[in-house]
C-alpha distance (Angstrom), angle and dihedral (degrees) to the residues before:
residue distance angle dihedral
M1 . . .
N2 3.80 . .
I3 3.78 116.9 .
R4 3.82 111.5 -177.1
G5 3.74 92.5 -35.2
L6 3.84 95.2 -39.7
N7 3.77 115.1 121.3
I8 3.85 105.9 -147.0
S9 3.76 120.0 175.3
K10 3.83 122.8 -135.8
K11 3.80 89.3 -115.1
N12 3.82 92.0 57.3
I13 3.80 90.6 47.0
A14 3.82 89.5 54.0
Y15 3.82 90.9 50.4
I16 3.80 91.9 48.9
S17 3.82 92.3 47.3
L18 3.82 91.4 48.4
L19 3.77 90.2 49.7
L20 3.78 94.2 48.9
I21 3.79 92.7 48.7
G22 3.76 99.7 32.7
L23 3.79 99.6 50.2
P24 3.83 95.4 60.0
L25 3.78 91.4 47.3
L26 3.77 91.0 46.9
M27 3.81 90.6 52.3
V28 3.75 91.5 50.0
G29 3.76 90.8 51.8
L30 3.80 93.4 47.7
M31 3.80 91.8 51.1
R32 3.78 89.0 59.7
L33 3.78 92.4 60.9
S34 3.80 117.3 106.0
M35 3.79 92.8 -123.1
F36 3.83 90.5 71.4
S37 3.79 91.7 55.1
F38 3.81 89.9 79.6
A39 3.82 93.8 52.5
L40 3.74 119.0 103.7
G41 3.80 115.3 -108.6
S42 3.69 134.4 36.8
T43 3.72 127.2 -67.9
E44 3.75 90.2 -111.5
G45 3.77 90.2 54.0
W46 3.77 92.9 51.3
L47 3.77 90.6 48.3
N48 3.77 89.8 53.9
Y49 3.79 90.9 48.4
W50 3.78 95.1 48.9
G51 3.74 91.1 42.6
A52 3.80 91.6 53.7
Y53 3.82 92.1 42.5
L54 3.78 95.5 49.5
G55 3.79 91.1 39.5
A56 3.75 89.3 56.9
I57 3.78 91.5 49.1
I58 3.76 92.1 47.7
G59 3.82 91.4 46.2
A60 3.80 91.2 49.4
A61 3.80 90.2 48.4
I62 3.78 91.1 50.6
V63 3.79 91.4 47.7
F64 3.81 89.6 49.2
V65 3.80 92.4 49.4
I66 3.82 92.7 47.0
T67 3.82 92.7 44.4
N68 3.80 91.1 48.0
R69 3.79 90.9 48.2
Q70 3.80 92.1 48.4
M71 3.80 89.5 50.9
Q72 3.81 90.0 52.0
L73 3.81 90.1 48.6
Q74 3.80 89.9 48.7
I75 3.78 90.5 50.5
L76 3.83 89.7 51.0
M77 3.77 90.8 47.4
N78 3.77 91.5 49.9
K79 3.76 89.2 48.3
D80 3.83 90.4 51.5
N81 3.79 90.2 47.9
M82 3.78 90.5 50.0
D83 3.80 90.4 49.5
Q84 3.76 90.5 49.2
Q85 3.79 91.7 47.9
R86 3.80 90.1 47.3
Q87 3.84 89.8 50.8
M88 3.80 90.8 47.9
Q89 3.80 90.8 48.9
M90 3.84 91.3 48.4
F91 3.82 89.2 48.2
S92 3.77 90.4 49.6
I93 3.83 91.5 46.9
N94 3.83 91.9 49.1
K95 3.80 91.3 46.1
Q96 3.76 90.9 50.4
A97 3.79 90.3 47.3
E98 3.80 89.2 52.6
L99 3.79 91.1 49.6
N100 3.80 89.9 48.3
D101 3.80 90.3 49.1
K102 3.80 90.3 49.3
K103 3.81 90.9 49.1
E104 3.77 90.3 46.8
R105 3.81 91.4 51.7
E106 3.81 90.9 46.4
L107 3.80 89.0 50.1
I108 3.78 91.0 51.4
V109 3.81 91.7 48.4
R110 3.79 93.5 47.1
K111 3.80 91.1 47.4
M112 3.79 89.8 50.3
Q113 3.81 91.6 49.2
L114 3.79 91.3 50.4
E115 3.79 89.8 50.1
K116 3.81 91.0 49.0
I117 3.80 92.7 50.6
D118 3.83 89.1 49.9
I119 3.78 90.7 50.9
V120 3.84 90.7 49.8
A121 3.80 90.4 51.5
Q122 3.81 91.1 49.9
K123 3.81 92.1 49.4
L124 3.80 90.6 49.2
I125 3.79 90.0 54.2
E126 3.84 90.7 47.8
I127 3.84 91.0 48.4
E128 3.79 89.6 52.8
G129 3.82 88.6 52.2
F130 3.79 91.9 49.6
N131 3.79 91.3 47.3
S132 3.79 91.7 50.1
V133 3.81 91.9 51.4
R134 3.83 91.2 43.6
F135 3.80 93.5 53.3
N136 3.85 89.2 50.4
V137 3.81 89.0 48.6
L138 3.83 89.6 50.9
R139 3.82 90.2 51.0
K140 3.79 89.5 49.5
Y141 3.81 89.3 48.2
V142 3.79 91.9 53.9
A143 3.81 91.8 50.5
E144 3.81 94.5 47.1
K145 3.79 93.0 42.5
E146 3.80 90.7 53.3
K147 3.79 88.8 49.5
L148 3.79 90.7 50.8
D149 3.80 91.0 49.4
R150 3.78 91.5 51.3
L151 3.77 92.6 49.5
T152 3.76 91.7 48.9
Q153 3.81 93.5 45.9
R154 3.78 94.3 48.6
H155 3.75 90.6 46.1
N156 3.72 89.9 54.9
D157 3.84 96.1 42.7
S158 3.75 103.5 42.0
S159 3.76 142.9 13.1
N160 3.80 93.1 -156.1
L161 3.80 119.1 123.7
F162 3.82 111.1 -88.0
L163 3.74 125.3 -179.5
E164 3.74 122.4 -166.5
G165 3.80 115.5 164.3
K166 3.80 108.9 -63.8
E167 3.78 93.2 -24.5
Y168 3.75 117.0 79.9
L169 3.82 144.5 159.8
S170 3.72 123.6 -141.7
K171 3.80 139.8 171.5
D172 3.78 84.9 -89.4
K173 3.76 105.0 95.8
E174 3.75 92.1 -159.3
H175 3.80 92.2 58.8
N176 3.77 91.5 46.5
T177 3.81 92.8 51.9
K178 3.86 92.1 46.1
A179 3.82 92.2 51.5
I180 3.81 91.8 51.1
Y181 3.80 91.4 44.5
N182 3.81 92.4 52.4
Q183 3.74 93.3 46.7
N184 3.79 91.2 48.4
N185 3.80 91.2 52.8
K186 3.77 89.7 50.8
V187 3.81 91.0 53.7
H188 3.81 91.2 49.3
R189 3.81 92.2 50.2
I190 3.80 88.5 53.0
L191 3.83 89.9 51.0
E192 3.80 90.6 49.8
E193 3.81 90.0 51.9
E194 3.82 89.7 49.6
T195 3.83 90.0 49.9
E196 3.81 91.6 52.3
L197 3.79 91.4 49.8
R198 3.79 91.4 47.7
Q199 3.79 89.8 52.5
K200 3.81 92.1 49.3
I201 3.80 90.1 51.4
R202 3.82 90.8 51.6
I203 3.80 91.9 49.6
H204 3.82 92.5 49.0
S205 3.81 90.2 47.5
A206 3.81 89.6 54.0
I207 3.79 90.7 48.9
I208 3.80 90.2 51.7
K209 3.78 88.9 53.1
S210 3.78 94.5 50.0
E211 3.81 94.7 44.0
S212 3.81 96.5 45.3
M213 3.82 93.9 52.1
Y214 3.83 88.9 83.5
T215 3.82 90.0 65.3
T216 3.81 110.2 51.3
N217 3.80 98.2 -161.3
L218 3.77 93.2 49.2
E219 3.81 93.7 46.4
E220 3.79 91.6 55.6
K221 3.83 92.1 48.0
L222 3.81 93.0 49.3
D223 3.81 95.8 48.1
G224 3.81 90.4 75.1
F225 3.76 92.5 51.3
R226 3.79 92.0 48.6
G227 3.80 89.8 51.2
Y228 3.81 90.6 51.8
Q229 3.80 91.2 47.8
T230 3.83 91.5 52.7
E231 3.80 89.6 48.0
I232 3.79 95.8 55.8
L233 3.80 92.5 43.1
K234 3.78 88.3 57.9
L235 3.79 94.1 41.0
F236 3.82 97.2 60.6
Y237 3.81 93.3 36.3
D238 3.81 91.4 54.5
N239 3.82 91.6 47.0
I240 3.82 90.7 53.0
I241 3.80 93.3 47.0
N242 3.77 92.2 47.0
G243 3.79 93.9 42.5
N244 3.79 91.1 -123.2
F245 3.79 106.0 152.1
E246 3.78 99.1 154.7
N247 3.83 107.3 135.5
F248 3.80 87.0 -11.3
L249 3.79 94.4 144.8
G250 3.81 89.9 47.3
L251 3.79 90.2 55.1
I252 3.78 90.7 49.2
D253 3.81 91.9 53.3
L254 3.77 91.8 45.2
H255 3.78 96.3 51.0
A256 3.79 94.4 38.9
D257 3.81 89.5 61.2
K258 3.83 92.7 39.4
T259 3.82 92.8 49.9
Q260 3.78 92.8 49.8
E261 3.82 89.9 49.0
K262 3.81 91.8 50.3
V263 3.79 93.5 47.0
N264 3.82 90.9 50.4
Q265 3.83 89.6 49.6
K266 3.83 91.9 50.9
L267 3.80 90.9 47.2
R268 3.81 89.0 55.1
E269 3.78 90.1 50.3
C270 3.77 89.8 50.1
R271 3.80 89.5 52.4
E272 3.81 90.6 49.2
E273 3.78 91.7 48.9
L274 3.82 89.9 47.7
D275 3.83 90.9 51.0
N276 3.83 90.6 48.1
E277 3.80 91.9 51.2
L278 3.81 91.9 48.8
L279 3.81 91.9 48.2
S280 3.81 92.4 47.8
F281 3.81 90.8 50.0
K282 3.81 91.3 48.2
N283 3.79 91.5 51.1
G284 3.78 92.1 45.7
V285 3.83 93.2 -118.4
């Protein structure tokens, strides 16, 4: 049985009831004994005395039991409160740990993005260097190819002595053939150098693609540049293969300036993207 928060068993209720009923009856019986006939005062007075005395004891006992029970309930309530506080603290700790983990992951991602942007900028600078060297190699190729064509043409047209720098044709067929052979090797070495540069540019363009994919805005901006880079690689390669050298030097000058301009523009965009990422990280966005 629960009485105002006190859990009292049926057995204890029976004991209390027996005590409350039995004690008065017991006192009445004792007052009838002959031994109480010698005591001062009337029977009614003694009954009042014992009633008040035992009533005080019973009242004190009840107060003790109730107070003790309330203390136990208070201890239980305090324990529940402590458990709740402990649970709230653990929840708060776990939540903070999750937030810290999230911030740590965001920090790692931002750091990676910054590193990727820096790599893209470095590869753009290197591509500009390769392009600059390649355009000079193409100019050199045109000059040496023209020299080879002149040597071949003059060898075919005439056997007269012809001096031109270190390369010459003479009536001696062996000398003529050797001069053409050496010049032809020089032209092929230039083409091999151009092929190596073209391959390096392709590799760097692919790296730019893979590194910029971690930053959506930058990837979209660089796709146009990569398309242009592929276009001019094919343009000059096709002209060489097809022997089309009309306005070849003019095209080299045009695209040398245009490539440098585009690289500088993309470098500025990389710098802007880098500044935006740093600002977002600083603001906790």
